[in-house]
N, C-alpha and C positions, 0 to 999 in steps of 0.2 A: 756425679756422673762424668758432664762432658769434659772436665780434667781424665780422669781416667782413661775412657777412648781416647783422646788426645794423644797422652800416652803414648799409648797400648801403640799406635794406627804409628805412630812417628820413627819408633824402635824399630818398628818391623815394614820401614820404609826405608832404613837404614838400613836395617837388616837381610833385606830383598835385595838393595842396590851393592853392597857390597858380598856380597855371596857366587854373583855376578865380573866384578867391576876388580875381584881380588888377584881371582884366575887370569885375566886378562894380563892384571898386567903385570903377574910372575912372567906370563909367556911373556908380553914384550920386552916383558926386562931380557928375560933373558936372548932375544930376535935380538936387538940392542944392543949388546956384549957380546953375540957372536957376530954379525956385519960390520962390528966397528960403525968406530962413532971418531970426528975429526973434537970432539968435544967429550969432554967427563960429565952432561949432564943427568942429567937423571932422569929430570923434568920430560925430555924429550920424550923416552918410552913411557913416561907415568901417562903425556897427556895424548899419549897415542893410546890408552890406551880407554883413555875418556871419547876418544872419536869415536869410536870402534863399541864400545856401550852403546852409544849414541841412534850407531848404525844402524845397531841389533834394535833401537825402534821404532825405523823410520826416518829419525830425524836429515835435512837435506842440510847440505854443505855449499857453499861460496868460496872457490878459489882462487889465490892466485899463481899461471903455475911459469913459471921461470920455461926459457928467459928474461924473456918480457914481460916476465909480472901481467898475463894473460887473461880475462874474470870468468871463470868455470862457472859450472854449477854442477855440484855430485849428488843427481838422488833417484838412480838407477841404482838398489840397494838391498843384496837379499831376504825372499820372503822369508828362508828357510830360517833365518839368523832369528825370527817374532817367538822361536819356539824359547827362547833361554832366558824374556823378562818372562816371558807366560807363566816357567816354570819356577819362578823365583818367587813372582806375582799371589799364586799359584799355595805358591808355601807357608806365605809371610800374611793370606790369607787366613789362611786355615790356622794359625798359631792366635790369628786376634780371635779368629773364631772357637778359641778352646779359652784364652784370656776373657774374652767378654759368659767365661756360663752357657755362652749357644743362647742368650735373653736375643729374641729374632728384632727389641723396637733398639737396640744397643747398636745392630749390628749393621743396620741400615743408615745408621749413625755412623760408623768405621765406617763401611766402604766408601762412602762420599768423602770423609776424613784424608780419610789413607790413600783415594785415584785424585784429590789434588795436592795434596803433600810429592806424593810422589811427581808430579805433575810441574808443582812450585821445583822439586829438589834437580829435574832433569830441565827446566828454561834455567836457572843456575848454573851447572855443569856446559852446558852448552857455551852461555853466554862468558865466566870464568874462562873454561880451556883457550879460547879463542885464542887466534897468534896472526899475521900483520897477513900471513899467504896463505890459512885455513880460520876458515867461520867457519862453524853451523850454525842456521841455522833458529839463533834463538827461540827466535817468535813463530816459530810454526812449532813447535814443540808442542802446544796445547793439544792441538790438530789431531798429529797422529799417536801422541804417548796419554790422551785421557782420555780416548775410548780404547782405546786399547786395553786400562788400567782397566775399566768400568767394566766395559765387556770380562774379561776375564775372570774378576773377583769378587762378579755378579754368579756369575756358573759356582760358588765355593761356598756350603752354611748351607744350602736350601734345596729344594727340587726342585728344575726351572718345567716346565707345563711347554712343551714348544708350539703353537700349533700347526692345524695340520698342511695348511700350506706351505709355511716354515723345515717342513719335514721335510716334502720333495720333493720342492724347490727347490734346497742341497740337493736331497741325493741325485739329482738329476744332473749337477753341474758338479757334484763327486763322481758320480758319470765316466764324462766325458772329460774332465781334468784323470782319473785313472786308465783313461783306453788314451791318455795323454802321454801316460809315463809308461806306457809300454812303450808304447811306437817310438820314440827317448832313448830309451833301454835296449832294441836291437839298433836303433840309428850308433846312437855311440858304441854297439858292439861292432857293426861292420862299417865301423870310418875310425876303426881304435889305428890301425897304422897312422894314421893324423891328427889322434887324440896323446898321439904317443911322442910325434914328429913337436909339436907346438910346447909337449912338455918336456925334450929335451933344449930347445930354445933356450928356454928358462934360464934351464938349469939350477937351477934353485936352493941343490943339494935335500942333505937328508934334514936334513929342520924346516929350512923353505923348507919341502920336498911333500910335508907332514903340514905345513898350513897350507899348503896351496891346497891339496885335496880337502882339507873343511871348508875354503876357500868355495871350491867345485862345489861340495855336497849342499853349501845352505846356498847358495844360486841352479838347483839343479828345482825348484820349484818354480823359481823364474823363464827355466828352461821350455818347462813344460807349460805353463800356461802360451808359450812362444810358438810351440808344436799342434795345440788347440787350433789357436790364428790363424797357421798356417792352413790348418786338415780343413777348420772351417771357409779358408778358401779369400782370408781379405790380410793374412801374411806378417809379417811382424819388422824389423829397421832393426840394423846395424853402425849404423849413425846415420848423419844426415842425410838428407839424399838418397836412399835404401833402400828395398825392398821383398824378400827374400819370400815372396807365396808362389804358387803353383804355376800359374798363368804368369809371372815375370818375374826375373829374378833380375837385382840391380845389385850391386855387391861391391866393394873397393876392398880395400884392405883391410883386416881384418885386428881386431890384441893378438896375441899370443896369449893365449889364455881355453886350456885346455879338453872346457868342457865343447868351443866351440868346432869343433872335429869334427862335431855329426852333424854340419849344416849340411846343408845340400851343394852341390855347383851347379846345376841346371838350373832351368827350371823343368814341372816334372807333372804334367797337367791333369795325371793320372789324380795323382794323391785328390783333385776336387773330389771326387769317391766320398772324400773322406767330407765332404758336406752332409751323403745319406745316412751317416750314422748322426749327427744330431739331428737332422731330421726324426727318426727314426727313437733317439729321446723323445725332441716333442710328446713322439704316438703314445714312448710310456708312459708319459705322466698323466695321459690322457685312460690308459690302462688302472694308471695308480688312483683315478681320483674320479671318473667316470661314474662309479660305483654310491660316491658322497652328492656331485653337487656340482654345478657349471661353477657352481664361484672361485669352490677350493680350487678348481683349473684354472679360472683366470690367475689368481692369489699365486699360483704355485710359478707360474708363468714370469710375474711379475716381478715377486722376492725372487727368484731364479736372476733376473735382469738385473736388480740390486746388486746381488752376489758380483754378478760380469762385471759393474761396471766395480765394487771394490781393488777387485781383484785389476781390471784390467791397472787403476792408478798404483795400485805398489807392484804389479809389473813392468813398469815402464819410465822411464825418465830421462839423467842424461849423464852418461859418463865422462868428467872428467872435462875434454877437450870438445870446441867444435865442431872438430870433424864425426865425434859423437855424442853429437844435442840429444840425440831422438835413438835407444835401441830400448826394445819392446815393439808389445804390439800397441795398437792405437787406442787411444784411450777412448776415442767414442765410436771408432767405426766396428771398432771389435765388441763386445755386450752388445750394439745395436745388431749386426749379421748372425748372431747366436741364435736370438731375440726373434728375430725373425724368422730364421729357419726350423727355431724351437714351435716360432710357434704360427709357419708352415707344417711342421708334424702330427701339431696338436687339431691342426685344420684335419688333418685328413685322417686322423685320427676318427671325429666325430662323425663326421658324413661319410665316410668310405663305406662301412657297416654299414650306414643308417642305408645305402644304397640298393648296397648289395640284397637291404632286403625286402627290400620295393624290387628287384626286380626277379 
């Protein structure tokens, strides 16, 4: 029985990896052939495809930048790219459930085996795809890949009942990120000329333009988190010793990346009114949970804070050079500030109606 589960999960691990890796390899080969190369080694684009696959799982990279082989780290990776491994994992897990005849005892074992095998595969691909200049941090793969696979596979083959605190906490964060998405869209539209200028500077060509568009799309969730950080008051960084916030604007030269065209160009203190939206969201959580209990309210606030820490960690990091060693929101300031603002809204939502009734 164990052998059957092991064989089924192993086959689906290979299939789920190939489901993403093969199209990426095809695109990488076309890009390599289009751009031209001084060597005819097709191993270069294939290795690049492996790096893209690892980057989609948020595995960081140690780099040696030319010409002086300066050490650098690439850990600011696109949150939007995670959707591709998630879809592949869900597809593989669905096949596993069907082939194990929906046997709950076997499926539980299969989830664990699938996650372990997938993580081991990611570690091996990280280790063997390394070059002198680009080295995926293979020992970090379990930290990023294993939780992703376990959580994704747990959503397949059974009905998951989320606790009320999880539902309300995640709903509040989704609401804030949704509002930030609208603001980002407006900012891109109003700075369309700057976005176009940054695109023209790159001169990507037709095929390169399509790849650049895809890259911008998968980085949109990172930008949404940055917008939320901006309007919550903590701001975000676009390089070392920089800060883009309503009350402080310290920004040096930026990379020629079209999505960065939506950046503000100076201090914009009126944006601090965005804090009011976060506070009102905290009061809204009270409205959702007041009929239940104070315990559900506290748990919702705690869970929303945990989500914020995960989001902040995923939406920040280092981007190649020392000058861009800090990009995105602060891993601790961003979640704690929003948690405090949500908490303030919850307190006001609890006590202001009581005070009004007493009067």
